[in-house]
Steps between C-alpha positions, in 0.01 A plus 500: 500500500859397431655407167518133603126464551216478254178681591180302497267535203758597242346505153578179312654556156309347210665300224473747213687272259800736490743214571340236276761522225810480721530120512750387237670838463874538556640742751693766307876558545423800714755615758343671799658652812497251787532518876766225489777594257478756225241358259315179421440379146149357501557267207807354670321470836217312326736251335426263789191503723406848618220640714455864398244676713395844380343745744378861498710669771610450856421750769752692706447543874386853575397577141142491379401267219325653197150632565242221493767227496293252702207547260698395191444126446830317547710804592549442874728224628844533340686482831316186621552342156874576492546376856313177419738433210795584726377260770443219249826546307648169621193315371532665158867401489403139580288508185796638305332839454664839532280786626505857367263788579431791265313829527487837329675655798841663478822316586526703822146407605569132428830509695330667798231234509748213456714633785207573731337158448825303453403373155791274391398451136511765226232765481505665160417863431305570182386862535487533120264198476732339245390144578140614483550631147677181389238261641196730516470457875189643665536835677292757685542866597521641853601853598632570151721189490451198280554182701490130423201291596604212722581176319749216522652328199701178498743483209708189440766471234408853394126450442213583733333173599260626767332830590327586826260788435331662670692436821280524809555503785862601443633355825401151378660526157826327602305207649286475185807496275671237720190280483508524120873418492437195722248348259658189340463628142689819595796344684 
């Protein structure tokens, strides 16, 4: 099975309440390495309307994913999710929203993925889980690495106004966020 496809019968992640306290928080003035330019300051990026989708890790063709990856609820699907945001970027821009992706992967891993999948918006590398510490983002462990659980936050004027968690299926997250942005009270 390729990185662009989701296997049938993936385990559905449960809402464990780990993202309940994010709404209303401010994104910190954290500068993280980006695939477009040197770094992105999250607080500055969130000064307008931002869609920040956080994902565990993207796969690399020819390299195995961590053992049991498909059995971890919410782990599989980072490539389809990223490509869905890429394909819907014009729609997000019509709503006045910038899109940024973030994972615990290294800058090199993020650059490789962005190049391979032609991701035009910034992908941020947070291998030290700095944002996770600041906002207490949910994580999980796989093959000795701590990775972010998949979630999407919408900050506007610096404060998180909406959280999508858990995100499932990941390939429909962009459509779900666009539907929320299109609601009259959110435009």
